[in-house]
N, C-alpha and C positions, 0 to 999 in steps of 0.2 A: 500473359495474365497480368493485370494491373496490381501493383502493390498497394496495400491498405495504408493510408496515411493516418497516423494516430493523432488524436486531439490531445495535446499536452497543456497543462495548466501550471502557472506559477504557484508557489506555496500559498500566497495570500488568497488565491482563488480556490485552490484545491482543498485546503483544510476545511473551510466551511461546507463545501460540497460533501465532504466525508463526515461531517459533524465531529471534527477533531480540532484541537488547538494546533497552531502552527508548530509549537514546540513538540507536541506529541507526535505529529506527523514526521518531523525530523528524526525523532528517536526511533521510529519504526524502520529507518534505513538499515540495510545490512552492515554498513560501516559503523553503525551504532549498536550492533547486536540484535537488530530487529529482522523481521521476515521479508521486508521489501528489498528486492534485488535491483542493483544498478543495471541499467540497460533493458530492464523488463518493466519495472514499476516506476522508476525514477531515472532521470537523465541529467547529468551535470553539463554545464556549458563549456565552451572552449577556453575560458579564463577562470581563475579562482573567484572573481567577482561576478561571474555570470549567474543568473538565477537558476535554481534547480527547477526542472519541469517534471510534472507528475502525470502518470497515466491513470486518471481517476477510475474508469471502468475496471481496469486490471486490478487496482487496489481494492475496490469494492468486492470484486469476485474473490480475491484472496482472503480478505477479512471475513467475508460471509462463510467461506469454506472452513476457515479456522474456527469460527463460532459454531458451525454445524458439528465439526469433529469434537469440540469441547462438550457440547450438549450430549452427543452420542456416548462419549466416554463417561460422563456423569451418570447417564442412564444405566450403562453397563455396570458401573461400580455399585449403584443402588441395587441392581438385580443380584449381584454377587454377595452383597452384605446380608 
């Protein structure tokens, strides 16, 4: 079975695709306390100066799911109040 090749984007391309600033996208990395996991949502290069590459569809899916969970939690809190 063929392995799926991910389309990865540099920060300068990925951030506008996600409607985020480059700085905010960087702050979403797990190493910065955010939900994006290295090796799943973002990938560092072989050297410290290599650009970070981002898996935009995986990030969109995660952010969408987190938003959905937040809305569901807010609705539940309203029902309990």
